[in-house]
PDB file of N, H, CA, C and O in Angstrom:
ATOM      1  N   UNK A   1      48.398  97.764   3.194  1.00  0.00           N
ATOM      2  CA  UNK A   1      49.648  98.153   2.611  1.00  0.00           C
ATOM      3  C   UNK A   1      50.757  97.301   3.215  1.00  0.00           C
ATOM      4  O   UNK A   1      50.826  97.149   4.434  1.00  0.00           O
ATOM      5  N   UNK A   2      51.603  96.757   2.395  1.00  0.00           N
ATOM      6  H   UNK A   2      51.547  96.881   1.404  1.00  0.00           H
ATOM      7  CA  UNK A   2      52.682  95.903   2.857  1.00  0.00           C
ATOM      8  C   UNK A   2      53.801  96.747   3.445  1.00  0.00           C
ATOM      9  O   UNK A   2      54.076  97.860   2.996  1.00  0.00           O
ATOM     10  N   UNK A   3      54.434  96.182   4.462  1.00  0.00           N
ATOM     11  H   UNK A   3      54.211  95.278   4.826  1.00  0.00           H
ATOM     12  CA  UNK A   3      55.568  96.878   5.065  1.00  0.00           C
ATOM     13  C   UNK A   3      56.745  96.867   4.100  1.00  0.00           C
ATOM     14  O   UNK A   3      56.870  95.980   3.256  1.00  0.00           O
ATOM     15  N   UNK A   4      57.585  97.850   4.240  1.00  0.00           N
ATOM     16  H   UNK A   4      57.483  98.571   4.926  1.00  0.00           H
ATOM     17  CA  UNK A   4      58.765  97.931   3.386  1.00  0.00           C
ATOM     18  C   UNK A   4      59.679  96.750   3.713  1.00  0.00           C
ATOM     19  O   UNK A   4      60.010  96.523   4.877  1.00  0.00           O
ATOM     20  N   UNK A   5      60.078  96.017   2.711  1.00  0.00           N
ATOM     21  H   UNK A   5      59.809  96.202   1.766  1.00  0.00           H
ATOM     22  CA  UNK A   5      60.959  94.874   2.894  1.00  0.00           C
ATOM     23  C   UNK A   5      60.224  93.591   3.242  1.00  0.00           C
ATOM     24  O   UNK A   5      60.862  92.550   3.399  1.00  0.00           O
ATOM     25  N   UNK A   6      58.909  93.632   3.367  1.00  0.00           N
ATOM     26  H   UNK A   6      58.390  94.478   3.239  1.00  0.00           H
ATOM     27  CA  UNK A   6      58.154  92.421   3.688  1.00  0.00           C
ATOM     28  C   UNK A   6      58.083  91.532   2.450  1.00  0.00           C
ATOM     29  O   UNK A   6      57.974  92.009   1.321  1.00  0.00           O
ATOM     30  N   UNK A   7      58.147  90.261   2.691  1.00  0.00           N
ATOM     31  H   UNK A   7      58.236  89.874   3.609  1.00  0.00           H
ATOM     32  CA  UNK A   7      58.071  89.322   1.571  1.00  0.00           C
ATOM     33  C   UNK A   7      56.667  89.260   1.011  1.00  0.00           C
ATOM     34  O   UNK A   7      55.683  89.346   1.746  1.00  0.00           O
ATOM     35  N   UNK A   8      56.588  89.110  -0.287  1.00  0.00           N
ATOM     36  H   UNK A   8      57.387  89.039  -0.883  1.00  0.00           H
ATOM     37  CA  UNK A   8      55.291  88.928  -0.930  1.00  0.00           C
ATOM     38  C   UNK A   8      54.908  87.464  -0.800  1.00  0.00           C
ATOM     39  O   UNK A   8      55.768  86.611  -0.585  1.00  0.00           O
ATOM     40  N   UNK A   9      53.650  87.177  -0.926  1.00  0.00           N
ATOM     41  H   UNK A   9      52.951  87.870  -1.100  1.00  0.00           H
ATOM     42  CA  UNK A   9      53.112  85.825  -0.912  1.00  0.00           C
ATOM     43  C   UNK A   9      53.307  85.098   0.421  1.00  0.00           C
ATOM     44  O   UNK A   9      53.266  83.868   0.457  1.00  0.00           O
ATOM     45  N   UNK A  10      53.514  85.821   1.496  1.00  0.00           N
ATOM     46  H   UNK A  10      53.547  86.820   1.466  1.00  0.00           H
ATOM     47  CA  UNK A  10      53.635  85.169   2.793  1.00  0.00           C
ATOM     48  C   UNK A  10      52.232  84.932   3.348  1.00  0.00           C
ATOM     49  O   UNK A  10      51.352  85.785   3.242  1.00  0.00           O
ATOM     50  N   UNK A  11      52.050  83.768   3.933  1.00  0.00           N
ATOM     51  H   UNK A  11      52.765  83.075   4.019  1.00  0.00           H
ATOM     52  CA  UNK A  11      50.774  83.454   4.532  1.00  0.00           C
ATOM     53  C   UNK A  11      50.708  84.042   5.933  1.00  0.00           C
ATOM     54  O   UNK A  11      51.728  84.120   6.618  1.00  0.00           O
ATOM     55  N   UNK A  12      49.536  84.450   6.364  1.00  0.00           N
ATOM     56  H   UNK A  12      48.708  84.386   5.808  1.00  0.00           H
ATOM     57  CA  UNK A  12      49.434  84.981   7.718  1.00  0.00           C
ATOM     58  C   UNK A  12      49.679  83.878   8.742  1.00  0.00           C
ATOM     59  O   UNK A  12      49.321  82.722   8.521  1.00  0.00           O
ATOM     60  N   UNK A  13      50.283  84.243   9.844  1.00  0.00           N
ATOM     61  H   UNK A  13      50.574  85.183  10.023  1.00  0.00           H
ATOM     62  CA  UNK A  13      50.577  83.289  10.901  1.00  0.00           C
ATOM     63  C   UNK A  13      49.331  83.116  11.751  1.00  0.00           C
ATOM     64  O   UNK A  13      48.701  84.091  12.159  1.00  0.00           O
ATOM     65  N   UNK A  14      48.984  81.865  12.012  1.00  0.00           N
ATOM     66  H   UNK A  14      49.496  81.072  11.680  1.00  0.00           H
ATOM     67  CA  UNK A  14      47.851  81.603  12.881  1.00  0.00           C
ATOM     68  C   UNK A  14      48.372  81.023  14.185  1.00  0.00           C
ATOM     69  O   UNK A  14      49.379  80.316  14.206  1.00  0.00           O
ATOM     70  N   UNK A  15      47.689  81.321  15.248  1.00  0.00           N
ATOM     71  H   UNK A  15      46.871  81.896  15.231  1.00  0.00           H
ATOM     72  CA  UNK A  15      48.090  80.810  16.557  1.00  0.00           C
ATOM     73  C   UNK A  15      47.177  79.672  16.950  1.00  0.00           C
ATOM     74  O   UNK A  15      45.958  79.746  16.790  1.00  0.00           O
ATOM     75  N   UNK A  16      47.779  78.627  17.462  1.00  0.00           N
ATOM     76  H   UNK A  16      48.769  78.567  17.592  1.00  0.00           H
ATOM     77  CA  UNK A  16      46.984  77.514  17.977  1.00  0.00           C
ATOM     78  C   UNK A  16      46.722  77.761  19.448  1.00  0.00           C
ATOM     79  O   UNK A  16      47.602  78.211  20.182  1.00  0.00           O
ATOM     80  N   UNK A  17      45.540  77.470  19.858  1.00  0.00           N
ATOM     81  H   UNK A  17      44.825  77.104  19.262  1.00  0.00           H
ATOM     82  CA  UNK A  17      45.239  77.618  21.274  1.00  0.00           C
ATOM     83  C   UNK A  17      45.511  76.307  21.972  1.00  0.00           C
ATOM     84  O   UNK A  17      45.317  75.229  21.409  1.00  0.00           O
ATOM     85  N   UNK A  18      45.957  76.414  23.191  1.00  0.00           N
ATOM     86  H   UNK A  18      46.114  77.290  23.649  1.00  0.00           H
ATOM     87  CA  UNK A  18      46.207  75.220  23.972  1.00  0.00           C
ATOM     88  C   UNK A  18      45.073  74.950  24.942  1.00  0.00           C
ATOM     89  O   UNK A  18      45.132  74.017  25.741  1.00  0.00           O
ATOM     90  N   UNK A  19      44.052  75.768  24.864  1.00  0.00           N
ATOM     91  H   UNK A  19      44.004  76.526  24.215  1.00  0.00           H
ATOM     92  CA  UNK A  19      42.908  75.583  25.748  1.00  0.00           C
ATOM     93  C   UNK A  19      42.140  74.334  25.340  1.00  0.00           C
ATOM     94  O   UNK A  19      42.016  74.052  24.148  1.00  0.00           O
ATOM     95  N   UNK A  20      41.624  73.582  26.308  1.00  0.00           N
ATOM     96  H   UNK A  20      41.725  73.812  27.276  1.00  0.00           H
ATOM     97  CA  UNK A  20      40.870  72.381  25.965  1.00  0.00           C
ATOM     98  C   UNK A  20      39.563  72.723  25.258  1.00  0.00           C
ATOM     99  O   UNK A  20      38.983  73.788  25.469  1.00  0.00           O
ATOM    100  N   UNK A  21      39.124  71.814  24.432  1.00  0.00           N
ATOM    101  H   UNK A  21      39.596  70.948  24.261  1.00  0.00           H
ATOM    102  CA  UNK A  21      37.859  72.006  23.728  1.00  0.00           C
ATOM    103  C   UNK A  21      36.734  71.803  24.736  1.00  0.00           C
ATOM    104  O   UNK A  21      36.738  70.834  25.495  1.00  0.00           O
ATOM    105  N   UNK A  22      35.800  72.696  24.740  1.00  0.00           N
ATOM    106  H   UNK A  22      35.797  73.484  24.124  1.00  0.00           H
ATOM    107  CA  UNK A  22      34.679  72.577  25.674  1.00  0.00           C
ATOM    108  C   UNK A  22      33.535  71.841  24.999  1.00  0.00           C
ATOM    109  O   UNK A  22      33.056  72.234  23.936  1.00  0.00           O
ATOM    110  N   UNK A  23      33.123  70.794  25.627  1.00  0.00           N
ATOM    111  H   UNK A  23      33.512  70.475  26.491  1.00  0.00           H
ATOM    112  CA  UNK A  23      32.017  70.006  25.107  1.00  0.00           C
ATOM    113  C   UNK A  23      30.801  70.306  25.967  1.00  0.00           C
ATOM    114  O   UNK A  23      30.751  69.958  27.147  1.00  0.00           O
ATOM    115  N   UNK A  24      29.827  70.956  25.357  1.00  0.00           N
ATOM    116  H   UNK A  24      29.867  71.239  24.399  1.00  0.00           H
ATOM    117  CA  UNK A  24      28.685  71.456  26.108  1.00  0.00           C
ATOM    118  C   UNK A  24      27.610  70.417  26.373  1.00  0.00           C
ATOM    119  O   UNK A  24      26.679  70.679  27.134  1.00  0.00           O
ATOM    120  N   UNK A  25      27.715  69.265  25.773  1.00  0.00           N
ATOM    121  H   UNK A  25      28.472  69.053  25.154  1.00  0.00           H
ATOM    122  CA  UNK A  25      26.686  68.258  25.993  1.00  0.00           C
ATOM    123  C   UNK A  25      27.311  66.867  25.927  1.00  0.00           C
ATOM    124  O   UNK A  25      28.389  66.689  25.359  1.00  0.00           O
ATOM    125  N   UNK A  26      26.637  65.893  26.505  1.00  0.00           N
ATOM    126  H   UNK A  26      25.762  66.037  26.966  1.00  0.00           H
ATOM    127  CA  UNK A  26      27.140  64.523  26.402  1.00  0.00           C
ATOM    128  C   UNK A  26      27.213  64.042  24.950  1.00  0.00           C
ATOM    129  O   UNK A  26      28.085  63.251  24.590  1.00  0.00           O
ATOM    130  N   UNK A  27      26.281  64.533  24.119  1.00  0.00           N
ATOM    131  H   UNK A  27      25.572  65.176  24.411  1.00  0.00           H
ATOM    132  CA  UNK A  27      26.302  64.147  22.701  1.00  0.00           C
ATOM    133  C   UNK A  27      27.553  64.680  22.017  1.00  0.00           C
ATOM    134  O   UNK A  27      28.160  63.993  21.196  1.00  0.00           O
ATOM    135  N   UNK A  28      27.939  65.916  22.362  1.00  0.00           N
ATOM    136  H   UNK A  28      27.445  66.475  23.029  1.00  0.00           H
ATOM    137  CA  UNK A  28      29.147  66.497  21.775  1.00  0.00           C
ATOM    138  C   UNK A  28      30.376  65.722  22.232  1.00  0.00           C
ATOM    139  O   UNK A  28      31.293  65.491  21.443  1.00  0.00           O
ATOM    140  N   UNK A  29      30.400  65.323  23.486  1.00  0.00           N
ATOM    141  H   UNK A  29      29.656  65.510  24.127  1.00  0.00           H
ATOM    142  CA  UNK A  29      31.519  64.538  24.011  1.00  0.00           C
ATOM    143  C   UNK A  29      31.595  63.187  23.311  1.00  0.00           C
ATOM    144  O   UNK A  29      32.683  62.728  22.962  1.00  0.00           O
ATOM    145  N   UNK A  30      30.454  62.553  23.105  1.00  0.00           N
ATOM    146  H   UNK A  30      29.570  62.926  23.388  1.00  0.00           H
ATOM    147  CA  UNK A  30      30.425  61.258  22.422  1.00  0.00           C
ATOM    148  C   UNK A  30      30.878  61.406  20.976  1.00  0.00           C
ATOM    149  O   UNK A  30      31.607  60.559  20.461  1.00  0.00           O
ATOM    150  N   UNK A  31      30.453  62.470  20.326  1.00  0.00           N
ATOM    151  H   UNK A  31      29.861  63.159  20.744  1.00  0.00           H
ATOM    152  CA  UNK A  31      30.852  62.705  18.932  1.00  0.00           C
ATOM    153  C   UNK A  31      32.352  62.925  18.850  1.00  0.00           C
ATOM    154  O   UNK A  31      33.002  62.421  17.935  1.00  0.00           O
ATOM    155  N   UNK A  32      32.914  63.676  19.800  1.00  0.00           N
ATOM    156  H   UNK A  32      32.387  64.086  20.544  1.00  0.00           H
ATOM    157  CA  UNK A  32      34.356  63.912  19.803  1.00  0.00           C
ATOM    158  C   UNK A  32      35.104  62.596  20.026  1.00  0.00           C
ATOM    159  O   UNK A  32      36.133  62.359  19.393  1.00  0.00           O
ATOM    160  N   UNK A  33      34.607  61.754  20.903  1.00  0.00           N
ATOM    161  H   UNK A  33      33.771  61.947  21.416  1.00  0.00           H
ATOM    162  CA  UNK A  33      35.235  60.459  21.152  1.00  0.00           C
ATOM    163  C   UNK A  33      35.146  59.576  19.910  1.00  0.00           C
ATOM    164  O   UNK A  33      36.093  58.861  19.583  1.00  0.00           O
ATOM    165  N   UNK A  34      34.020  59.627  19.227  1.00  0.00           N
ATOM    166  H   UNK A  34      33.250  60.208  19.492  1.00  0.00           H
ATOM    167  CA  UNK A  34      33.857  58.848  17.990  1.00  0.00           C
ATOM    168  C   UNK A  34      34.845  59.306  16.920  1.00  0.00           C
ATOM    169  O   UNK A  34      35.438  58.484  16.222  1.00  0.00           O
ATOM    170  N   UNK A  35      35.015  60.606  16.797  1.00  0.00           N
ATOM    171  H   UNK A  35      34.533  61.274  17.364  1.00  0.00           H
ATOM    172  CA  UNK A  35      35.945  61.149  15.801  1.00  0.00           C
ATOM    173  C   UNK A  35      37.363  60.739  16.164  1.00  0.00           C
ATOM    174  O   UNK A  35      38.136  60.328  15.299  1.00  0.00           O
ATOM    175  N   UNK A  36      37.703  60.847  17.432  1.00  0.00           N
ATOM    176  H   UNK A  36      37.076  61.181  18.135  1.00  0.00           H
ATOM    177  CA  UNK A  36      39.043  60.468  17.862  1.00  0.00           C
ATOM    178  C   UNK A  36      39.289  58.982  17.589  1.00  0.00           C
ATOM    179  O   UNK A  36      40.365  58.606  17.124  1.00  0.00           O
ATOM    180  N   UNK A  37      38.303  58.146  17.874  1.00  0.00           N
ATOM    181  H   UNK A  37      37.429  58.451  18.252  1.00  0.00           H
ATOM    182  CA  UNK A  37      38.427  56.717  17.605  1.00  0.00           C
ATOM    183  C   UNK A  37      38.597  56.438  16.125  1.00  0.00           C
ATOM    184  O   UNK A  37      39.393  55.583  15.736  1.00  0.00           O
ATOM    185  N   UNK A  38      37.849  57.158  15.297  1.00  0.00           N
ATOM    186  H   UNK A  38      37.202  57.852  15.613  1.00  0.00           H
ATOM    187  CA  UNK A  38      37.950  56.971  13.847  1.00  0.00           C
ATOM    188  C   UNK A  38      39.324  57.396  13.342  1.00  0.00           C
ATOM    189  O   UNK A  38      39.887  56.752  12.456  1.00  0.00           O
ATOM    190  N   UNK A  39      39.862  58.472  13.898  1.00  0.00           N
ATOM    191  H   UNK A  39      39.405  58.996  14.617  1.00  0.00           H
ATOM    192  CA  UNK A  39      41.191  58.941  13.497  1.00  0.00           C
ATOM    193  C   UNK A  39      42.243  57.897  13.862  1.00  0.00           C
ATOM    194  O   UNK A  39      43.142  57.613  13.070  1.00  0.00           O
ATOM    195  N   UNK A  40      42.132  57.334  15.049  1.00  0.00           N
ATOM    196  H   UNK A  40      41.402  57.565  15.693  1.00  0.00           H
ATOM    197  CA  UNK A  40      43.083  56.310  15.479  1.00  0.00           C
ATOM    198  C   UNK A  40      42.987  55.078  14.570  1.00  0.00           C
ATOM    199  O   UNK A  40      44.008  54.538  14.144  1.00  0.00           O
ATOM    200  N   UNK A  41      41.771  54.643  14.279  1.00  0.00           N
ATOM    201  H   UNK A  41      40.942  55.082  14.625  1.00  0.00           H
ATOM    202  CA  UNK A  41      41.586  53.482  13.402  1.00  0.00           C
ATOM    203  C   UNK A  41      42.178  53.725  12.023  1.00  0.00           C
ATOM    204  O   UNK A  41      42.840  52.847  11.469  1.00  0.00           O
ATOM    205  N   UNK A  42      41.950  54.899  11.467  1.00  0.00           N
ATOM    206  H   UNK A  42      41.413  55.613  11.917  1.00  0.00           H
ATOM    207  CA  UNK A  42      42.476  55.228  10.140  1.00  0.00           C
ATOM    208  C   UNK A  42      43.998  55.276  10.180  1.00  0.00           C
ATOM    209  O   UNK A  42      44.659  54.821   9.246  1.00  0.00           O
ATOM    210  N   UNK A  43      44.556  55.822  11.251  1.00  0.00           N
ATOM    211  H   UNK A  43      44.020  56.192  12.010  1.00  0.00           H
ATOM    212  CA  UNK A  43      46.005  55.860  11.398  1.00  0.00           C
ATOM    213  C   UNK A  43      46.602  54.473  11.438  1.00  0.00           C
ATOM    214  O   UNK A  43      47.635  54.219  10.818  1.00  0.00           O
ATOM    215  N   UNK A  44      45.958  53.570  12.166  1.00  0.00           N
ATOM    216  H   UNK A  44      45.119  53.777  12.669  1.00  0.00           H
ATOM    217  CA  UNK A  44      46.416  52.186  12.240  1.00  0.00           C
ATOM    218  C   UNK A  44      46.337  51.534  10.863  1.00  0.00           C
ATOM    219  O   UNK A  44      47.243  50.802  10.467  1.00  0.00           O
ATOM    220  N   UNK A  45      45.262  51.798  10.141  1.00  0.00           N
ATOM    221  H   UNK A  45      44.525  52.393  10.463  1.00  0.00           H
ATOM    222  CA  UNK A  45      45.102  51.238   8.794  1.00  0.00           C
ATOM    223  C   UNK A  45      46.199  51.729   7.853  1.00  0.00           C
ATOM    224  O   UNK A  45      46.787  50.941   7.113  1.00  0.00           O
ATOM    225  N   UNK A  46      46.468  53.023   7.885  1.00  0.00           N
ATOM    226  H   UNK A  46      45.990  53.663   8.487  1.00  0.00           H
ATOM    227  CA  UNK A  46      47.491  53.606   7.012  1.00  0.00           C
ATOM    228  C   UNK A  46      48.869  53.049   7.367  1.00  0.00           C
ATOM    229  O   UNK A  46      49.648  52.709   6.476  1.00  0.00           O
ATOM    230  N   UNK A  47      49.171  52.956   8.650  1.00  0.00           N
ATOM    231  H   UNK A  47      48.538  53.233   9.373  1.00  0.00           H
ATOM    232  CA  UNK A  47      50.463  52.403   9.069  1.00  0.00           C
ATOM    233  C   UNK A  47      50.591  50.945   8.630  1.00  0.00           C
ATOM    234  O   UNK A  47      51.666  50.521   8.206  1.00  0.00           O
ATOM    235  N   UNK A  48      49.518  50.183   8.726  1.00  0.00           N
ATOM    236  H   UNK A  48      48.645  50.527   9.070  1.00  0.00           H
ATOM    237  CA  UNK A  48      49.533  48.797   8.264  1.00  0.00           C
ATOM    238  C   UNK A  48      49.830  48.705   6.777  1.00  0.00           C
ATOM    239  O   UNK A  48      50.590  47.841   6.341  1.00  0.00           O
ATOM    240  N   UNK A  49      49.232  49.596   6.004  1.00  0.00           N
ATOM    241  H   UNK A  49      48.614  50.299   6.359  1.00  0.00           H
ATOM    242  CA  UNK A  49      49.490  49.619   4.562  1.00  0.00           C
ATOM    243  C   UNK A  49      50.944  49.971   4.269  1.00  0.00           C
ATOM    244  O   UNK A  49      51.553  49.413   3.356  1.00  0.00           O
ATOM    245  N   UNK A  50      51.494  50.896   5.045  1.00  0.00           N
ATOM    246  H   UNK A  50      51.000  51.349   5.787  1.00  0.00           H
ATOM    247  CA  UNK A  50      52.894  51.276   4.847  1.00  0.00           C
ATOM    248  C   UNK A  50      53.825  50.114   5.179  1.00  0.00           C
ATOM    249  O   UNK A  50      54.798  49.876   4.463  1.00  0.00           O
ATOM    250  N   UNK A  51      53.538  49.399   6.242  1.00  0.00           N
ATOM    251  H   UNK A  51      52.748  49.591   6.824  1.00  0.00           H
ATOM    252  CA  UNK A  51      54.356  48.239   6.616  1.00  0.00           C
ATOM    253  C   UNK A  51      54.257  47.165   5.540  1.00  0.00           C
ATOM    254  O   UNK A  51      55.268  46.578   5.154  1.00  0.00           O
ATOM    255  N   UNK A  52      53.048  46.905   5.054  1.00  0.00           N
ATOM    256  H   UNK A  52      52.227  47.382   5.368  1.00  0.00           H
ATOM    257  CA  UNK A  52      52.866  45.915   3.988  1.00  0.00           C
ATOM    258  C   UNK A  52      53.670  46.297   2.746  1.00  0.00           C
ATOM    259  O   UNK A  52      54.290  45.436   2.122  1.00  0.00           O
ATOM    260  N   UNK A  53      53.665  47.570   2.388  1.00  0.00           N
ATOM    261  H   UNK A  53      53.162  48.270   2.895  1.00  0.00           H
ATOM    262  CA  UNK A  53      54.404  48.034   1.204  1.00  0.00           C
ATOM    263  C   UNK A  53      55.902  47.843   1.409  1.00  0.00           C
ATOM    264  O   UNK A  53      56.599  47.410   0.491  1.00  0.00           O
ATOM    265  N   UNK A  54      56.404  48.158   2.598  1.00  0.00           N
ATOM    266  H   UNK A  54      55.838  48.509   3.343  1.00  0.00           H
ATOM    267  CA  UNK A  54      57.829  47.977   2.875  1.00  0.00           C
ATOM    268  C   UNK A  54      58.217  46.506   2.816  1.00  0.00           C
ATOM    269  O   UNK A  54      59.274  46.166   2.284  1.00  0.00           O
ATOM    270  N   UNK A  55      57.378  45.634   3.354  1.00  0.00           N
ATOM    271  H   UNK A  55      56.520  45.910   3.787  1.00  0.00           H
ATOM    272  CA  UNK A  55      57.655  44.198   3.299  1.00  0.00           C
ATOM    273  C   UNK A  55      57.666  43.690   1.861  1.00  0.00           C
ATOM    274  O   UNK A  55      58.474  42.832   1.503  1.00  0.00           O
ATOM    275  N   UNK A  56      56.764  44.226   1.041  1.00  0.00           N
ATOM    276  H   UNK A  56      56.108  44.922   1.332  1.00  0.00           H
ATOM    277  CA  UNK A  56      56.726  43.857  -0.372  1.00  0.00           C
ATOM    278  C   UNK A  56      58.021  44.294  -1.064  1.00  0.00           C
ATOM    279  O   UNK A  56      58.591  43.538  -1.850  1.00  0.00           O
ATOM    280  N   UNK A  57      58.474  45.491  -0.777  1.00  0.00           N
ATOM    281  H   UNK A  57      58.011  46.105  -0.138  1.00  0.00           H
ATOM    282  CA  UNK A  57      59.713  45.999  -1.373  1.00  0.00           C
ATOM    283  C   UNK A  57      60.897  45.129  -0.950  1.00  0.00           C
ATOM    284  O   UNK A  57      61.761  44.812  -1.768  1.00  0.00           O
ATOM    285  N   UNK A  58      60.935  44.746   0.316  1.00  0.00           N
ATOM    286  H   UNK A  58      60.233  45.003   0.981  1.00  0.00           H
ATOM    287  CA  UNK A  58      62.020  43.893   0.816  1.00  0.00           C
ATOM    288  C   UNK A  58      61.984  42.538   0.131  1.00  0.00           C
ATOM    289  O   UNK A  58      63.023  42.022  -0.283  1.00  0.00           O
ATOM    290  N   UNK A  59      60.793  41.957   0.007  1.00  0.00           N
ATOM    291  H   UNK A  59      59.950  42.376   0.343  1.00  0.00           H
ATOM    292  CA  UNK A  59      60.665  40.660  -0.660  1.00  0.00           C
ATOM    293  C   UNK A  59      61.138  40.730  -2.114  1.00  0.00           C
ATOM    294  O   UNK A  59      61.836  39.832  -2.587  1.00  0.00           O
ATOM    295  N   UNK A  60      60.760  41.792  -2.815  1.00  0.00           N
ATOM    296  H   UNK A  60      60.193  42.521  -2.430  1.00  0.00           H
ATOM    297  CA  UNK A  60      61.175  41.948  -4.206  1.00  0.00           C
ATOM    298  C   UNK A  60      62.692  42.101  -4.310  1.00  0.00           C
ATOM    299  O   UNK A  60      63.313  41.541  -5.214  1.00  0.00           O
ATOM    300  N   UNK A  61      63.284  42.851  -3.395  1.00  0.00           N
ATOM    301  H   UNK A  61      62.780  43.306  -2.661  1.00  0.00           H
ATOM    302  CA  UNK A  61      64.735  43.030  -3.419  1.00  0.00           C
ATOM    303  C   UNK A  61      65.448  41.712  -3.138  1.00  0.00           C
ATOM    304  O   UNK A  61      66.463  41.408  -3.765  1.00  0.00           O
ATOM    305  N   UNK A  62      64.921  40.929  -2.199  1.00  0.00           N
ATOM    306  H   UNK A  62      64.097  41.175  -1.690  1.00  0.00           H
ATOM    307  CA  UNK A  62      65.527  39.631  -1.906  1.00  0.00           C
ATOM    308  C   UNK A  62      65.419  38.689  -3.097  1.00  0.00           C
ATOM    309  O   UNK A  62      66.345  37.931  -3.387  1.00  0.00           O
ATOM    310  N   UNK A  63      64.288  38.742  -3.781  1.00  0.00           N
ATOM    311  H   UNK A  63      63.536  39.357  -3.546  1.00  0.00           H
ATOM    312  CA  UNK A  63      64.097  37.893  -4.967  1.00  0.00           C
ATOM    313  C   UNK A  63      65.065  38.288  -6.080  1.00  0.00           C
ATOM    314  O   UNK A  63      65.636  37.421  -6.742  1.00  0.00           O
ATOM    315  N   UNK A  64      65.251  39.591  -6.289  1.00  0.00           N
ATOM    316  H   UNK A  64      64.787  40.295  -5.752  1.00  0.00           H
ATOM    317  CA  UNK A  64      66.197  40.053  -7.309  1.00  0.00           C
ATOM    318  C   UNK A  64      67.613  39.613  -6.963  1.00  0.00           C
ATOM    319  O   UNK A  64      68.363  39.174  -7.836  1.00  0.00           O
ATOM    320  N   UNK A  65      67.976  39.729  -5.695  1.00  0.00           N
ATOM    321  H   UNK A  65      67.367  40.086  -4.986  1.00  0.00           H
ATOM    322  CA  UNK A  65      69.321  39.324  -5.286  1.00  0.00           C
ATOM    323  C   UNK A  65      69.498  37.820  -5.471  1.00  0.00           C
ATOM    324  O   UNK A  65      70.553  37.369  -5.917  1.00  0.00           O
ATOM    325  N   UNK A  66      68.482  37.053  -5.136  1.00  0.00           N
ATOM    326  H   UNK A  66      67.625  37.420  -4.774  1.00  0.00           H
ATOM    327  CA  UNK A  66      68.534  35.599  -5.300  1.00  0.00           C
ATOM    328  C   UNK A  66      68.692  35.226  -6.766  1.00  0.00           C
ATOM    329  O   UNK A  66      69.505  34.366  -7.103  1.00  0.00           O
ATOM    330  N   UNK A  67      67.928  35.859  -7.631  1.00  0.00           N
ATOM    331  H   UNK A  67      67.267  36.558  -7.356  1.00  0.00           H
ATOM    332  CA  UNK A  67      68.025  35.589  -9.073  1.00  0.00           C
ATOM    333  C   UNK A  67      69.395  35.978  -9.619  1.00  0.00           C
ATOM    334  O   UNK A  67      69.939  35.289 -10.482  1.00  0.00           O
ATOM    335  N   UNK A  68      69.945  37.064  -9.127  1.00  0.00           N
ATOM    336  H   UNK A  68      69.503  37.624  -8.426  1.00  0.00           H
ATOM    337  CA  UNK A  68      71.264  37.490  -9.568  1.00  0.00           C
ATOM    338  C   UNK A  68      72.329  36.464  -9.159  1.00  0.00           C
ATOM    339  O   UNK A  68      73.223  36.140  -9.941  1.00  0.00           O
ATOM    340  N   UNK A  69      72.224  35.966  -7.943  1.00  0.00           N
ATOM    341  H   UNK A  69      71.498  36.230  -7.307  1.00  0.00           H
ATOM    342  CA  UNK A  69      73.215  35.000  -7.458  1.00  0.00           C
ATOM    343  C   UNK A  69      73.085  33.653  -8.143  1.00  0.00           C
ATOM    344  O   UNK A  69      74.047  32.885  -8.160  1.00  0.00           O
ATOM    345  N   UNK A  70      71.934  33.344  -8.704  1.00  0.00           N
ATOM    346  H   UNK A  70      71.152  33.968  -8.690  1.00  0.00           H
ATOM    347  CA  UNK A  70      71.738  32.078  -9.421  1.00  0.00           C
ATOM    348  C   UNK A  70      72.409  32.095 -10.794  1.00  0.00           C
ATOM    349  O   UNK A  70      72.704  31.034 -11.344  1.00  0.00           O
ATOM    350  N   UNK A  71      72.651  33.261 -11.347  1.00  0.00           N
ATOM    351  H   UNK A  71      72.411  34.123 -10.900  1.00  0.00           H
ATOM    352  CA  UNK A  71      73.236  33.359 -12.683  1.00  0.00           C
ATOM    353  C   UNK A  71      74.663  32.858 -12.660  1.00  0.00           C
ATOM    354  O   UNK A  71      75.397  33.046 -11.690  1.00  0.00           O
ATOM    355  N   UNK A  72      75.036  32.220 -13.741  1.00  0.00           N
ATOM    356  H   UNK A  72      74.440  32.067 -14.530  1.00  0.00           H
ATOM    357  CA  UNK A  72      76.413  31.744 -13.883  1.00  0.00           C
ATOM    358  C   UNK A  72      77.291  32.879 -14.374  1.00  0.00           C
ATOM    359  O   UNK A  72      76.902  33.670 -15.233  1.00  0.00           O
ATOM    360  N   UNK A  73      78.453  32.934 -13.821  1.00  0.00           N
ATOM    361  H   UNK A  73      78.769  32.290 -13.124  1.00  0.00           H
ATOM    362  CA  UNK A  73      79.397  33.958 -14.245  1.00  0.00           C
ATOM    363  C   UNK A  73      80.340  33.290 -15.247  1.00  0.00           C
ATOM    364  O   UNK A  73      80.957  32.268 -14.947  1.00  0.00           O
ATOM    365  N   UNK A  74      80.442  33.875 -16.432  1.00  0.00           N
ATOM    366  H   UNK A  74      79.941  34.705 -16.676  1.00  0.00           H
ATOM    367  CA  UNK A  74      81.322  33.342 -17.472  1.00  0.00           C
ATOM    368  C   UNK A  74      82.438  34.340 -17.731  1.00  0.00           C
ATOM    369  O   UNK A  74      82.191  35.507 -18.035  1.00  0.00           O
ATOM    370  N   UNK A  75      83.638  33.874 -17.608  1.00  0.00           N
ATOM    371  H   UNK A  75      83.839  32.926 -17.362  1.00  0.00           H
ATOM    372  CA  UNK A  75      84.787  34.735 -17.868  1.00  0.00           C
ATOM    373  C   UNK A  75      85.430  34.310 -19.180  1.00  0.00           C
ATOM    374  O   UNK A  75      85.504  33.115 -19.468  1.00  0.00           O
ATOM    375  N   UNK A  76      85.883  35.234 -19.956  1.00  0.00           N
ATOM    376  H   UNK A  76      85.823  36.205 -19.722  1.00  0.00           H
ATOM    377  CA  UNK A  76      86.547  34.932 -21.233  1.00  0.00           C
ATOM    378  C   UNK A  76      88.020  34.685 -21.021  1.00  0.00           C
ATOM    379  O   UNK A  76      88.745  34.416 -21.978  1.00  0.00           O
TER     380      UNK A  76
END
């Protein structure tokens, strides 16, 4: 039963634990290190793609500005 005045459609709050993950075997530790390494590699890849996209946008803007400045201005 919902409390009086409680909002509908609210998601339950979950608590994150700050306790370290216990790795019960060397294999589990190696797997965790592999996952962490893969996450870092993927993050680097995504950031590289974002930088490339920004550089492309900058290049396109510079080209548009250059083309605009090349146009002759005609006054009547």
